[in-house]
N, CA and C of each residue as an Amber inpcrd file, in Angstrom:
protein
   657
 -75.1880000-186.5560000 -20.4380000 -75.2860000-187.7990000 -19.8460000
 -77.1860000-187.9980000 -19.2790000 -77.4180000-189.4500000 -19.2910000
 -78.8020000-189.4980000 -18.9120000 -79.0710000-190.7680000 -18.2320000
 -79.2930000-190.4850000 -16.3480000 -79.5500000-191.8790000 -15.6870000
 -80.1830000-192.7110000 -16.8480000 -79.6620000-194.0970000 -15.8080000
 -80.1440000-194.9270000 -16.1970000 -80.9340000-195.7960000 -14.6060000
 -82.3310000-196.2260000 -15.3300000 -83.1780000-196.3610000 -14.2440000
 -83.5900000-197.5530000 -13.7780000 -83.1020000-197.4430000 -12.2150000
 -82.7970000-198.8450000 -11.4130000 -83.8740000-199.9180000 -12.0660000
 -83.7360000-201.3470000 -11.9930000 -84.9650000-202.3020000 -11.7580000
 -84.7780000-202.8850000 -10.9220000 -85.8930000-204.0690000 -10.5380000
 -85.7920000-204.8160000  -9.6720000 -84.7140000-205.5200000  -9.5720000
 -83.9230000-205.7210000  -8.1470000 -82.9500000-206.9250000  -8.0670000
 -83.3450000-207.9700000  -8.1020000 -82.4970000-208.7380000  -8.4000000
 -82.7350000-210.4700000  -8.4360000 -81.8560000-211.0270000  -7.2040000
 -82.0380000-212.1600000  -6.8360000 -80.7950000-212.8310000  -6.1450000
 -79.8930000-213.2120000  -6.6220000 -78.9350000-213.0280000  -6.1720000
 -77.3600000-213.5230000  -6.3910000 -76.7820000-214.5040000  -5.5370000
 -77.6510000-215.7930000  -5.4190000 -76.4900000-216.4420000  -4.1200000
 -75.7010000-217.3620000  -4.6930000 -75.2470000-217.8760000  -6.0650000
 -74.4520000-218.2400000  -6.5880000 -73.7460000-217.2500000  -7.5230000
 -72.2220000-217.6590000  -8.1490000 -71.7090000-216.6370000  -9.0950000
 -72.0910000-216.8290000 -10.4160000 -73.0020000-217.7890000 -10.5020000
 -73.4170000-218.2830000 -11.9910000 -74.8920000-217.5210000 -12.0180000
 -75.6900000-216.9850000 -11.2740000 -76.7370000-216.5510000 -11.2220000
 -77.3670000-215.3170000 -12.0360000 -77.9580000-214.6610000 -12.3620000
 -78.3810000-213.7060000 -13.1260000 -78.7570000-212.6140000 -12.5980000
 -78.1850000-211.2210000 -13.0470000 -78.2920000-210.2080000 -12.2020000
 -78.9830000-209.1040000 -12.9710000 -79.3150000-207.9890000 -12.1600000
 -79.8330000-206.6460000 -12.9300000 -78.8840000-205.3890000 -12.9090000
 -79.4530000-204.3830000 -13.2110000 -78.4930000-203.4450000 -13.6130000
 -78.5190000-202.3490000 -12.8310000 -78.3520000-201.0630000 -12.4400000
 -77.3400000-200.0710000 -12.6380000 -77.0480000-199.1270000 -10.9670000
 -77.2310000-198.2330000 -11.3450000 -76.4650000-197.4600000 -10.4200000
 -77.3340000-196.8860000  -9.2140000 -75.9600000-196.3250000  -8.2660000
 -77.0520000-196.4640000  -6.7510000 -77.2680000-194.5270000  -6.4170000
 -76.0850000-193.6000000  -7.2470000 -76.0420000-192.2000000  -6.9840000
 -76.5430000-191.4860000  -8.1900000 -76.5370000-190.7020000  -7.9680000
 -77.2510000-189.5750000  -9.1310000 -75.5590000-189.0540000  -9.5330000
 -75.9780000-188.3600000 -10.8320000 -74.2930000-188.1660000 -11.6430000
 -73.6920000-187.0900000 -10.8180000 -72.6420000-186.9990000 -10.3300000
 -71.5940000-185.8590000  -9.8730000 -71.8100000-186.1030000  -8.0560000
 -72.8990000-186.9450000  -7.9510000 -72.6840000-187.3550000  -6.2190000
 -71.9940000-187.7980000  -5.3380000 -70.9500000-187.2970000  -4.9090000
 -69.5770000-187.5710000  -4.1540000 -70.0770000-188.4320000  -2.9110000
 -69.9670000-189.5910000  -2.8570000 -70.4500000-189.9890000  -1.6300000
 -69.4140000-191.3340000  -0.8960000 -69.1540000-190.8830000  -0.7090000
 -68.1350000-192.1270000   0.0840000 -68.8290000-193.0820000   1.3350000
 -68.0830000-194.0880000   1.4430000 -68.5530000-195.3290000   2.5060000
 -68.2720000-194.3150000   3.6930000 -69.0430000-194.7650000   4.2370000
 -69.2570000-193.8380000   6.1240000 -67.8110000-195.0910000   6.6480000
 -67.4710000-195.5200000   6.6820000 -66.2400000-196.0400000   7.0790000
 -64.7310000-195.4550000   6.7180000 -64.8170000-195.0360000   5.6130000
 -63.7310000-194.5240000   5.4090000 -62.8460000-193.3720000   5.7550000
 -63.4700000-192.2270000   6.2280000 -62.8800000-191.3160000   6.9300000
 -62.5180000-191.5150000   8.1590000 -63.0260000-192.0320000   9.0700000
 -62.2780000-192.7860000  10.5080000 -61.5770000-193.6040000  10.5610000
 -61.4370000-194.2680000   9.4930000 -60.3480000-195.7350000   9.2900000
 -59.4420000-195.2830000   9.0620000 -59.3310000-194.1210000   8.0050000
 -58.0340000-193.6500000   7.2770000 -56.7650000-193.0320000   8.6400000
 -57.7590000-192.6780000   9.2570000 -56.5770000-192.1850000  10.3220000
 -55.9120000-193.0840000  11.5420000 -56.6570000-194.5700000  11.3660000
 -55.9580000-195.3420000  12.5760000 -54.7550000-196.0160000  11.5720000
 -54.0880000-196.3520000  12.6160000 -52.2400000-196.6670000  12.0590000
 -52.4520000-198.3240000  12.0470000 -53.2640000-199.4880000  13.0640000
 -53.4070000-200.3250000  13.3460000 -54.8350000-200.8680000  13.3710000
 -55.0890000-201.9800000  12.9420000 -56.6490000-202.5410000  12.9660000
 -56.2110000-204.0140000  13.0910000 -57.2600000-204.5750000  13.6520000
 -57.5720000-206.1430000  13.7870000 -57.2050000-206.8890000  12.4850000
 -56.0630000-207.6280000  12.1790000 -55.9040000-208.5650000  10.4490000
 -56.9610000-209.5660000  10.9940000 -57.9780000-209.4610000  10.0820000
 -58.9430000-210.9600000   9.9250000 -58.2510000-212.0230000   9.7930000
 -58.8020000-213.3240000  10.5690000 -58.8100000-214.6380000   9.8790000
 -58.9250000-214.7690000   8.7440000 -58.9280000-215.7670000   7.9960000
 -59.6440000-216.3520000   6.7670000 -61.3750000-216.7150000   7.3420000
 -61.4580000-217.1100000   8.3600000 -62.7390000-217.7880000   9.0350000
 -63.5270000-216.7460000   9.3120000 -63.1050000-215.6890000   9.5980000
 -63.3920000-214.3420000  10.1380000 -64.1720000-213.8170000   9.4540000
 -63.1920000-213.2630000   8.1390000 -63.4390000-212.7010000   6.8860000
 -64.2600000-213.3760000   6.2290000 -64.3200000-214.5780000   6.2000000
 -65.7860000-215.2830000   5.4870000 -66.9150000-214.9830000   6.2090000
 -66.9300000-215.0110000   7.5010000 -68.3320000-214.9080000   7.8870000
 -68.3840000-213.6520000   7.9710000 -68.0520000-212.4360000   7.4580000
 -67.9480000-210.9740000   7.4480000 -68.7490000-211.0330000   5.6790000
 -68.1150000-211.8050000   4.9380000 -68.5710000-212.0550000   3.3970000
 -70.5210000-213.0070000   3.8220000 -70.3170000-213.6370000   4.4040000
 -71.4890000-214.2780000   4.4390000 -72.8180000-213.8180000   5.2720000
 -72.6510000-212.9730000   5.8140000 -73.3290000-212.2280000   6.8860000
 -74.1670000-211.1680000   5.8530000 -73.3730000-210.4650000   4.7130000
 -74.3510000-209.7200000   3.8230000 -75.1870000-209.8980000   3.5080000
 -76.3010000-209.1850000   3.1730000 -77.4330000-209.4370000   1.9630000
 -77.0140000-209.8180000   0.3010000 -77.4440000-211.5310000  -0.0260000
 -76.9990000-211.6920000  -0.7340000 -77.8660000-211.4270000  -2.5580000
 -77.4710000-210.0720000  -2.8010000 -77.8820000-209.5390000  -3.7610000
 -77.2890000-208.7440000  -4.7340000 -77.1580000-208.7200000  -5.9230000
 -76.4200000-207.6360000  -6.4470000 -76.4660000-207.4940000  -8.0000000
 -76.7890000-206.5400000  -8.5960000 -76.8430000-206.1050000  -9.9440000
 -75.7210000-206.1070000 -11.0470000 -76.0360000-205.7790000 -11.9560000
 -74.6360000-205.9300000 -13.3330000 -73.9930000-204.7790000 -13.1930000
 -74.0330000-203.5110000 -11.9810000 -73.2190000-202.7460000 -12.1700000
 -73.3150000-202.2710000 -10.8530000 -72.6370000-201.4670000  -9.8000000
 -72.9590000-201.1150000  -8.7510000 -71.8160000-199.5740000  -8.5190000
 -72.1820000-198.5520000  -7.9760000 -70.8600000-197.4490000  -7.5570000
 -70.7860000-197.7460000  -6.2230000 -69.3840000-198.5400000  -6.5340000
 -69.0000000-198.8950000  -4.7450000 -68.1500000-197.7370000  -4.0850000
 -67.8000000-196.5550000  -4.5120000 -66.9740000-195.4370000  -4.2740000
 -67.0470000-194.2600000  -5.0330000 -67.1680000-193.4690000  -4.9530000
 -67.2780000-192.4980000  -6.1750000 -66.4980000-192.4620000  -7.3640000
 -67.3430000-192.6920000  -8.4910000 -67.0450000-192.4270000  -9.3330000
 -66.1590000-193.9260000  -9.8230000 -66.3610000-195.0620000  -8.8750000
 -65.7610000-196.4920000  -8.6500000 -66.5470000-197.5770000  -9.2990000
 -66.9750000-198.0950000 -10.6030000 -68.1270000-198.9950000 -10.2620000
 -67.5620000-200.5200000 -10.7500000 -68.3000000-201.5530000 -10.2220000
 -68.0850000-203.2130000  -9.7690000 -69.2370000-203.7840000 -10.4780000
 -68.7120000-204.1500000 -11.8020000 -70.1260000-205.0840000 -12.1640000
 -69.3330000-206.4090000 -12.6200000 -70.3990000-206.8820000 -13.4380000
 -70.1110000-207.9350000 -14.2750000 -70.0390000-208.1030000 -15.6630000
 -69.4020000-209.5240000 -16.6050000 -69.5460000-209.1970000 -17.7780000
 -70.8810000-208.6690000 -18.6990000 -71.8620000-208.9140000 -18.5160000
 -73.2670000-208.1180000 -18.8660000 -72.8690000-206.9080000 -19.3480000
 -72.6640000-206.1250000 -18.0970000 -72.4510000-204.9660000 -18.3350000
 -71.4920000-204.1500000 -18.9820000 -70.1470000-204.8370000 -18.8740000
 -69.2610000-204.8830000 -19.9360000 -69.2610000-204.6160000 -21.2520000
 -69.8820000-205.4790000 -21.4490000 -70.5130000-205.5460000 -23.0180000
 -71.6100000-204.6030000 -23.5750000 -72.3130000-203.9660000 -22.1450000
 -72.8230000-202.9730000 -22.8150000 -72.6120000-201.0560000 -23.0280000
 -71.9650000-201.5080000 -24.0900000 -71.5500000-199.9490000 -24.4810000
 -72.0210000-198.9940000 -24.1500000 -73.3800000-199.1040000 -24.7760000
 -74.3770000-197.8480000 -24.5850000 -74.5240000-197.1970000 -23.3020000
 -74.5590000-198.6480000 -22.1930000 -74.9800000-198.2960000 -20.5880000
 -73.6570000-197.9350000 -20.2640000 -72.3720000-198.4740000 -20.4790000
 -71.1900000-197.6020000 -19.9610000 -70.9560000-196.0010000 -20.0990000
 -71.3070000-195.9150000 -21.6370000 -71.3330000-194.4680000 -22.3930000
 -72.3510000-193.4470000 -20.9350000 -73.3620000-193.9790000 -20.7940000
 -74.8930000-193.1880000 -20.0170000 -74.2760000-193.2710000 -18.5540000
 -73.2850000-194.0670000 -18.2520000 -72.8660000-193.5210000 -16.7310000
 -71.4420000-192.9810000 -17.2010000 -71.1190000-192.6170000 -18.2050000
 -69.9010000-191.9330000 -18.3630000 -68.4740000-192.6180000 -18.3490000
 -68.4460000-193.9200000 -18.4200000 -67.3700000-194.2520000 -17.8600000
 -66.4110000-194.1190000 -19.0420000 -64.8570000-193.7820000 -18.5470000
 -63.7240000-193.7770000 -19.2190000 -62.9650000-194.6760000 -19.5040000
 -62.8530000-195.3500000 -18.2480000 -61.7280000-196.3840000 -18.1750000
 -62.4100000-197.8070000 -17.7370000 -61.8390000-198.7040000 -18.3560000
 -62.4820000-200.1290000 -17.5480000 -61.0620000-201.0000000 -17.2940000
 -62.0560000-201.4830000 -16.5350000 -60.3650000-202.8390000 -15.7300000
 -61.5240000-204.0990000 -15.5280000 -60.7110000-205.0290000 -16.7890000
 -61.4790000-206.3680000 -17.1060000 -60.7380000-207.2990000 -16.1490000
 -60.7160000-207.9520000 -15.1210000 -59.9940000-208.6070000 -14.6390000
 -60.2360000-210.2290000 -14.9220000 -61.1630000-210.5000000 -16.0480000
 -60.7990000-211.5430000 -16.3390000 -60.6780000-211.4780000 -18.0360000
 -59.2890000-210.9820000 -18.3230000 -59.2080000-210.5140000 -19.8650000
 -58.6860000-211.9840000 -20.4790000 -59.7560000-211.9560000 -21.3690000
 -59.5700000-213.5280000 -22.1910000 -60.1860000-214.5510000 -21.8200000
 -60.5640000-214.5190000 -20.5610000 -61.6840000-215.4790000 -19.8020000
 -62.9500000-215.3120000 -20.8590000 -63.4840000-216.5950000 -21.1000000
 -64.7710000-217.2600000 -21.6680000 -65.2260000-216.1340000 -22.4280000
 -66.4380000-215.5180000 -22.4330000 -66.8810000-214.4300000 -23.1940000
 -66.7050000-213.2450000 -23.0730000 -65.4700000-212.5040000 -21.8270000
 -65.4040000-211.2040000 -21.9140000 -64.4430000-210.5500000 -22.7860000
 -65.2600000-209.9640000 -23.8010000 -64.6450000-209.3640000 -25.0740000
 -63.9610000-208.4030000 -24.5720000 -63.3030000-207.9270000 -23.8190000
 -62.6650000-206.4120000 -23.4570000 -61.3360000-206.3780000 -24.0460000
 -61.3040000-205.5240000 -24.9540000 -59.8220000-204.8380000 -25.6390000
 -59.8330000-203.4920000 -26.0040000 -58.8170000-202.9520000 -26.4980000
 -58.8020000-201.7990000 -26.2280000 -59.4590000-201.2730000 -28.0490000
 -59.3860000-202.7550000 -28.8460000 -60.5100000-202.6170000 -29.9270000
 -62.0350000-203.0000000 -29.8870000 -62.3040000-202.9420000 -28.4550000
 -63.6510000-203.5580000 -28.4250000 -64.5880000-201.8020000 -28.0250000
 -63.7340000-201.6350000 -26.8920000 -63.9370000-200.4010000 -26.4820000
 -63.6300000-198.6380000 -27.3820000 -62.6840000-198.5660000 -28.2310000
 -62.1370000-197.6680000 -29.2410000 -61.7420000-196.8210000 -28.4710000
 -61.3040000-195.4570000 -29.1330000 -60.3380000-194.6200000 -28.2940000
 -60.7770000-193.9020000 -27.1660000 -62.3460000-194.0720000 -27.1460000
 -63.2030000-193.1850000 -26.0230000 -62.6750000-193.8330000 -24.3220000
 -62.4740000-195.0160000 -24.4290000 -62.4740000-195.3160000 -23.0530000
 -61.0380000-196.3340000 -22.9100000 -60.2900000-195.7760000 -21.7350000
 -58.6140000-196.8830000 -21.9970000 -59.1750000-197.9660000 -20.7360000
 -58.2240000-198.9460000 -21.5320000 -58.7680000-200.2010000 -21.1500000
 -57.6300000-201.0730000 -20.7170000 -57.4060000-201.6000000 -19.6060000
 -56.5900000-202.7140000 -18.6020000 -56.8260000-204.0080000 -18.4980000
 -56.2840000-204.7490000 -18.7950000 -56.9320000-205.9680000 -18.7470000
 -55.5990000-207.2640000 -18.0050000 -56.1400000-207.8740000 -16.6230000
 -55.7330000-208.8660000 -16.0980000 -56.3650000-210.2510000 -16.1580000
 -55.5590000-211.0950000 -16.7580000 -55.8510000-211.9070000 -17.2460000
 -55.7040000-213.1580000 -16.1260000 -56.3010000-212.8180000 -15.0100000
 -57.0190000-213.8270000 -13.9850000 -57.9050000-214.6080000 -14.0900000
 -57.2750000-216.0170000 -13.0390000 -58.3710000-217.1570000 -13.1500000
 -58.8590000-216.9780000 -11.8480000 -60.3570000-217.4590000 -11.7270000
 -60.6810000-217.5690000 -10.2640000 -61.3730000-218.6350000  -9.8820000
 -59.9520000-219.1300000  -9.4640000 -59.5060000-220.3050000  -8.6820000
 -58.2060000-219.6920000  -7.3290000 -58.8390000-220.6570000  -6.3580000
 -58.2110000-220.3520000  -5.3410000 -56.6830000-220.3980000  -5.5870000
 -56.0420000-220.7780000  -6.0430000 -54.8200000-221.3490000  -6.8970000
 -54.0920000-220.2770000  -7.5390000 -54.7940000-219.3790000  -7.9300000
 -54.3100000-217.9680000  -9.0430000 -53.6710000-217.5550000  -8.2470000
 -52.2940000-216.8920000  -8.5170000 -51.8870000-215.5330000  -7.4150000
 -52.1530000-214.1740000  -8.4090000 -53.0670000-213.2370000  -7.9110000
 -53.5520000-212.1720000  -7.7530000 -52.7540000-211.3700000  -7.5110000
 -52.0000000-211.2980000  -6.3590000 -51.6120000-210.0170000  -6.2070000
 -50.5740000-209.8230000  -6.6270000 -49.8330000-210.1000000  -8.1100000
 -49.0260000-209.2000000  -8.2860000 -49.7500000-208.3010000  -9.5140000
 -51.0170000-208.1370000  -9.4510000 -51.7940000-207.5300000  -9.9260000
 -52.4750000-206.1450000  -9.2860000 -52.4940000-206.3640000  -7.6180000
 -52.7580000-205.4770000  -6.9100000 -52.0870000-203.6640000  -6.9890000
 -50.8400000-203.7620000  -7.3620000 -50.3880000-202.4800000  -7.3490000
 -50.5840000-201.7600000  -8.4730000 -50.4250000-202.9230000  -9.7780000
 -51.0870000-202.0160000 -11.2270000 -52.1310000-201.9910000 -11.2720000
 -53.1430000-202.4410000 -10.5790000 -54.6310000-202.4890000 -10.9560000
 -55.0940000-200.9810000 -10.0630000 -54.5710000-200.9720000  -8.6790000
 -54.3280000-199.9300000  -8.0200000 -54.4180000-198.6170000  -8.9040000
 -53.1940000-198.4520000  -9.4580000 -52.6870000-197.5460000 -10.0640000
 -53.7740000-197.2830000 -11.3880000 -54.1760000-197.6760000 -11.6360000
 -55.1850000-197.6800000 -13.0830000 -56.2350000-197.0750000 -12.6080000
 -57.0970000-197.0970000 -11.2530000 -57.7760000-196.9040000 -11.2510000
 -57.4810000-195.2640000 -10.3370000 -56.4640000-195.1180000  -9.6180000
 -55.8930000-193.7790000  -8.9910000 -56.0730000-192.9210000 -10.4690000
 -55.1050000-193.4700000 -11.2230000 -54.8030000-192.4870000 -12.2160000
 -56.0770000-192.3510000 -12.9740000 -57.0610000-192.9280000 -13.3470000
 -58.3660000-192.5470000 -13.6800000 -59.2550000-191.5190000 -13.0870000
 -59.4740000-192.0870000 -11.9450000 -60.0690000-191.3780000 -10.6340000
 -59.5920000-189.7720000 -10.9270000 -58.1210000-189.7070000 -10.6390000
 -57.6950000-188.0110000 -10.0750000 -57.3780000-187.4430000 -11.5620000
 -57.8270000-188.0690000 -12.4540000 -58.1890000-187.2100000 -13.8830000
 -59.4580000-186.8680000 -14.0520000 -60.2770000-187.4450000 -13.6600000
 -61.5170000-186.7790000 -13.3970000 -62.5950000-188.1830000 -14.0220000
 -62.5680000-189.0220000 -14.1420000 -62.2890000-190.6480000 -15.0390000
 -63.3960000-190.8400000 -13.7360000 -64.1950000-192.1290000 -14.8550000
 -64.7640000-192.9450000 -14.3600000 -64.5450000-194.6980000 -14.2890000
 -64.4420000-195.1180000 -13.5540000 -64.1230000-196.4060000 -13.6900000
 -65.5090000-197.3510000 -13.4050000 -64.7960000-198.5600000 -14.8660000
 -65.8080000-199.8040000 -14.3130000 -64.9740000-201.3540000 -13.8900000
 -64.9480000-201.3700000 -13.4220000 -63.7330000-203.0810000 -12.7990000
 -64.7430000-203.8890000 -13.0200000 -64.5400000-205.3280000 -13.7060000
 -65.2730000-206.1230000 -13.4660000 -64.6470000-207.8090000 -13.7760000
 -65.6850000-208.4890000 -13.9370000 -64.7130000-209.9500000 -14.3820000
 -66.0090000-210.8480000 -14.5740000 -66.1730000-211.6550000 -14.6430000
 -67.7270000-212.6460000 -15.1390000 -68.5150000-212.1410000 -14.7120000
 -68.6610000-212.1360000 -12.9550000 -69.7890000-212.1190000 -12.4190000
 -69.2160000-210.4990000 -11.6650000 -68.6450000-210.6670000 -11.2440000
 -68.1520000-208.9170000 -10.6020000 -68.4480000-209.3700000  -8.8430000
 -67.7110000-210.4710000  -8.4840000 -67.7850000-210.5700000  -6.9070000
 -66.6270000-211.1300000  -6.3540000 -65.9660000-211.8220000  -7.4460000
 -64.7710000-212.4350000  -6.8830000 -63.2850000-211.6620000  -7.4720000
 -62.8560000-211.9950000  -8.5230000 -61.6140000-211.5120000  -9.3990000
 -61.8270000-209.6360000  -9.3220000 -62.4900000-209.3410000  -9.6560000
 -62.6670000-207.8570000  -9.7060000 -62.9190000-207.2130000  -8.2270000
 -63.9830000-207.5600000  -7.6760000 -64.1540000-207.2870000  -6.3600000
 -62.6730000-207.2780000  -5.3420000 -61.8800000-208.4390000  -5.0800000
 -60.6460000-208.8730000  -4.8680000 -60.1460000-207.5120000  -5.5150000
 -59.7950000-206.9690000  -6.5960000 -58.9570000-205.9350000  -6.8580000
 -59.0990000-204.4860000  -6.6550000 -60.5450000-204.4870000  -6.5380000
 -60.8830000-203.2260000  -5.7940000 -61.1550000-202.7330000  -4.3910000
 -60.8870000-204.3670000  -3.5790000 -60.6240000-204.2200000  -2.3190000
 -58.8150000-203.3970000  -1.9960000 -58.2120000-204.6530000  -3.0260000
 -56.9450000-204.0600000  -2.9020000 -56.8880000-202.2520000  -3.1820000
 -57.5000000-201.8100000  -3.8260000 -57.2600000-200.3380000  -4.4070000
 -57.5740000-199.3700000  -3.3590000 -58.6240000-199.5970000  -2.6000000
 -59.0930000-198.9910000  -1.3410000 -58.0670000-199.4600000  -0.1300000
 -57.5900000-200.3760000  -0.2830000 -56.5860000-200.6440000   1.0760000
 -55.3350000-199.9700000   0.4400000 -54.4970000-199.8460000  -0.8450000
 -53.7330000-199.2420000  -1.0700000 -53.7850000-197.7900000  -1.4920000
 -55.1370000-197.4460000  -1.4980000 -54.5530000-195.8040000  -2.4690000
 -55.6200000-194.8480000  -1.3560000 -56.0600000-195.6110000  -0.2850000
 -56.8240000-194.9930000   0.9130000 -56.9290000-195.5250000   1.9490000
 -55.9550000-196.3190000   2.2920000 -55.6000000-197.0950000   3.5370000
 -56.6310000-197.3850000   4.3990000 -57.7230000-198.1600000   4.0890000
 -58.0350000-198.7420000   4.6730000 -58.1870000-200.3000000   5.1290000
 -58.3940000-200.4470000   5.8020000 -57.9930000-201.9290000   6.3120000
 -58.7940000-203.1010000   5.5950000 -58.3430000-204.0330000   5.6740000
 -59.5510000-205.0310000   4.8280000 -60.5320000-205.0890000   4.9670000
 -60.7670000-205.1690000   6.6020000 -61.9770000-205.1560000   6.3130000
 -63.1990000-204.1510000   6.6370000 -62.9240000-202.8180000   6.4240000
 -63.5640000-201.6210000   6.5340000 -63.5330000-201.5140000   4.9060000
 -62.5370000-202.4810000   4.0330000 -62.5720000-202.3020000   2.6600000
 -63.7810000-203.1850000   1.9840000 -64.0480000-204.1540000   2.6160000
 -64.9290000-204.8390000   2.4230000 -66.7530000-204.5290000   3.1430000
 -66.3240000-203.8510000   4.6140000 -67.8570000-203.5890000   4.5480000
 -68.1610000-202.0890000   4.2680000 -66.9810000-201.6380000   3.3790000
 -67.3090000-200.4400000   2.4350000 -68.2800000-200.8130000   0.8260000
 -67.5800000-202.0560000   0.5870000 -67.9450000-202.0830000  -0.6240000
 -69.4360000-202.8750000  -0.5770000 -69.6260000-203.6720000   0.6470000
 -71.0970000-204.8660000   1.0060000 -72.0810000-203.3420000   0.7930000
 -71.9150000-202.0840000   1.2400000 -72.9510000-201.0490000   1.2050000
 -73.4940000-200.8610000  -0.1840000 -72.7080000-201.4790000  -1.0850000
 -73.5760000-201.2530000  -2.1640000 -73.2940000-202.2050000  -3.0070000
 -72.8020000-203.3430000  -2.9230000 -72.6020000-204.6660000  -3.3760000
 -72.1950000-206.0920000  -2.7990000 -73.0400000-207.1020000  -3.2150000
 -72.1950000-208.2000000  -2.6470000 -71.4490000-208.6130000  -3.2640000
 -70.3840000-209.0820000  -2.0980000 -69.3720000-209.4170000  -2.9300000
 -68.5800000-210.9850000  -2.0810000 -67.7500000-211.9180000  -3.1020000
 -67.2510000-212.9660000  -2.3020000 -65.9820000-213.4510000  -3.0580000
 -65.0490000-212.6780000  -2.5000000 -63.7220000-213.4250000  -3.5930000
 -63.5060000-214.5510000  -2.8960000 -62.7470000-215.3870000  -3.7880000
 -62.1520000-216.8560000  -3.2400000 -61.3490000-216.9150000  -2.4290000
 -61.3290000-218.0070000  -1.6410000 -60.2660000-218.1640000  -0.5470000
 -59.0680000-217.9550000  -1.0620000 -57.8500000-217.9620000  -1.9580000
 -56.8270000-218.1990000  -2.3640000 -56.8040000-216.2720000  -2.4680000
 -57.7370000-215.7320000  -2.9160000 -57.8220000-214.2190000  -2.9730000
 -57.7320000-213.2890000  -1.7060000 -58.8200000-214.2730000  -0.9890000
 -58.9360000-213.3510000   0.4680000 -57.8780000-213.6780000   1.4550000
 -57.0880000-214.9200000   1.2470000 -55.3290000-215.5570000   2.1190000
 -54.7420000-213.9000000   1.2420000 -54.8080000-213.5760000   0.0430000
 -53.7200000-212.8210000  -0.4500000 -53.9690000-211.1730000   0.2240000
 -55.3410000-211.1450000   0.2880000 -55.8170000-209.8470000   0.6980000
 -55.1330000-209.8720000   1.9800000 -55.4000000-210.4070000   2.7330000
 -55.0880000-210.7530000   3.9810000 -53.7700000-210.3180000   4.1700000
 -52.8980000-211.1370000   3.5740000 -51.2480000-210.8330000   3.2330000
 -51.0910000-209.2350000   3.0060000 -51.8770000-208.8450000   2.5310000
 -51.6020000-207.3440000   1.5890000 -52.2130000-206.4160000   2.8330000
 -52.6350000-206.6010000   3.4880000 -53.3570000-205.9990000   4.8380000
 -52.3780000-205.6520000   6.1840000 -51.5540000-207.1880000   6.2380000
 -50.8920000-207.4430000   7.1530000 -49.5660000-206.6690000   6.7710000
 -49.1520000-206.4120000   5.1840000 -48.0840000-205.6470000   4.6130000
 -48.4000000-204.3230000   4.6420000 -49.1210000-203.8470000   4.8980000
 -49.5870000-202.3090000   4.5310000 -49.9440000-201.8800000   5.7950000
 -50.5200000-202.5050000   6.7760000 -50.2500000-201.7940000   8.1630000
 -48.9730000-202.0570000   9.2610000 -48.2290000-202.9240000   8.5210000
 -46.8380000-203.1210000   9.0380000 -46.3920000-201.4430000   8.7360000
 -46.1900000-201.4130000   7.1600000 -45.1320000-200.3670000   6.4190000
 -45.9880000-199.3160000   7.5160000 -47.3980000-199.1960000   7.6670000
 -47.7520000-198.0020000   8.2420000 -46.9830000-197.6690000   9.5940000
 -47.2050000-198.7790000  10.1570000 -46.7400000-198.6950000  11.6450000
 -45.0650000-198.2880000  11.9440000 -44.4120000-199.1790000  10.7430000
 -42.7820000-198.4630000  10.8390000 -42.5180000-197.1020000  10.2100000
 -43.5470000-196.5590000   9.4410000 -43.2610000-194.9100000   9.0590000
 -43.8570000-194.1680000  10.0840000 -44.5610000-194.5950000  11.1280000
 -44.9840000-193.8280000  12.3180000 -44.2960000-193.6650000  13.5020000
 -43.3710000-194.3440000  13.4790000 -42.2620000-194.5190000  14.1160000
 -41.0120000-193.1720000  14.3280000
């Protein structure tokens, strides 16, 4: 496997702007976000309001690339990267989760990637009225199975900041017991994200549900 060489970043101030490619860590590097270890030990953390969450998201540097490794072997990116089969092969991607399945020009399908890559499509619209929450657990399970089997996962939508980002945040909350705020800060270390308001409300509800569950289990 060969490394893909980073190129200069460009601004990503809107969800329609151009972005660049690629990789933050060397192959085999197991570098988790710094907030993961301590946060996983907590049973309760402040659940943010929508306004507080948006302030955290706005505070991050508004730049991103076609793909970023936001968790060991878990990449978050855009439609451009999803079409780059050679680039995905060079990264060692074994699983693709398309959060914009069947939308616009997202080509994702089992036929497109062939037998060497496992594919899972979520036909989500990037609208505040779209209920993404039914896909939180199935998407988290797909990512979990991929990573625990030694694979590498590329999660994407059209731009890689809303639909796909929401699913990655849900995975970190469900499988790694991070709070929503910690999950956001973890991903922000590698990539600018901004799920729409509807998705943020759904993630806040998931945060409350998971924290209540852990509290009840600890009694």
